[in-house]
Phi, psi and omega in degrees: 000170184294129184261344182225153179299146181248159166261118188240125176261112178264130185232128178217140179243073188284152171258335180204180178257104185220211188300306182298323180293318178296319179296316179302312181293319179298319178295316178303313181297316181292320177298318179294321177298329180277003174103358178282155176262115187248132172239128182255125171256127179208173176281163181286343187270170169079020176070355188292315180302318181296316181293321179295318177299320181294340177266011177064033177264147174283122188236136171236148179232063178286167179279088184239004184275158176097129183281357172246018178272085189286352174275344185305310183298328179289323177295317179295317180298320180297316179292323178299318177294320183299317182270005180054050184295135172276334181206146173251122182244118185252155178225134181077165197291313182296316176297323178299318180294301187284330177294323178292319177295319178300321178298321178292322178296316186269352182071037183241134179301147182233147175232126179253123181262123183253120187254001183206177180281077186261167170291148181289342193308310186285353185246352189284352180264357181284155177291330180206149179243138174241132177245156184275355180199164175294324180301318179292319177300313180297326178296319179289320178298323179296341178267000176107002177285136181296129182300328184288349178265003185239127175248153178252129173229100180304140177304139176253146181258134176284108185291346178295337179293347183254006186271332185232055181287142175294138179308137185302318181295318178297317182293321177299318179295319179298324181272003180061042178256133172304149189290333189240019178268152175290141182230130173238172179185168180226127176251104184190160174300139182278092183215165182303317187289341179280345170076022181299331181295328177289328175295316179296321177297320179295319178300318181295333179288346181257016183301326182283313184276332182222068183290348180258010182289127177252146183233126179255131174244110182255123181143165178239162180162173186291343184269006185304309182295320179297320180291324176297315179297318180298317179300318178295317180297327181276356179078020181238016184305323182286344182249005176249126186241110176269112192258353180070194177289131180225126175289340178262033182301328179295318177294325177292317178298332182292339177272352179284146172275328182218135175262141184235138171228091188267035185304143174258356176245161177296145177249152175300314177211324188085056186303325182297334178290325176292319178297319177298319180298321179292344174264010181064033179260131170289160183223157171234131184210165179288142180277089183218154178307142184091302178298321183287358171265331179282331182234127177266113186301131179081352181248301180255000179170199184230132175262137181230159178298139178298143175069024183238090183295331179296313179293325177295318178296321179297317179294319177299315179302317181298314183284320180296335182266359185222087181297325180296319178295318177302314181296316181297316180291322179298317180294316180296320180295320179296316179299316181294318181296320180292336178277326192250333194236062179253153177299320182298314181295318179298316182291323174303314181295320180291318178300324178296323177292318176304313182302320182292312184289327179289319179294327178291328178299000000 
């Protein structure tokens, strides 16, 4: 393992503040806590600079976004030389592309972190690739990337987010939720691939058996207006709450009885399912690579076919009607998450990769 502190340049070209961004910041903080000197390069948008500053991280916001921004690798290389970086660690595709090129320009080892089921193109120039799940690794290998160049570091959850949760009763009142009604929800970007429309269809199918069921949608995105219209058309508009981006999403998830991730596309891991498990919440999610590593079917929740509101409604009916099963799955999920998805374990795996690429240099 690494015997001396490193200077690490973390590079991310975020569009919003979501799963990959949270993982990047959590990793930066833990590396800094372990004595490394971390510099974060990111875009000015998406709340990330402000959140990073509040975490006492050194932040730069150079113009590095865009896959036709041919000045980007030179800007990254210049900053890497300035901070005397031992390694450049990138997150997301554009940063993966230009950060890897910057490493070649500056003669600095590079690590590309892949957080989703992406094309190999932007990552194939890195000295080493780290994926957030076995599913993502297999996806890259299927495209021809050598398996021996890819390491897996499961996403770790920052447990401090669970230390100061808003009281459930207070949060229900703030969200204008009756105190004793069942609540489900989805925390995800509002987009076609996340499948929220299938969740709304499933909720409408339970109007007879669970007419008081409320559904929370936490996140922002282009589908917000479409989802509002759909909820109204389905007759559930008064029980569907679109909450937008919320920094207190963990406290909101804590009032849910069941967490849902109805994605119709493959996920890198389905980080929100791990967060739900740490709150002792059972989950229902699409049976797709990546997601099936975050949720163990029949143990911590239920996996259903993607894009199938009937099966989703059936799974909801099963859990809503069996409180004992919900409790059992929530407890099992929390135990599993504490074993597999910690910041310390993720950072250990990343440090091992740093050690490997630096020693090869």
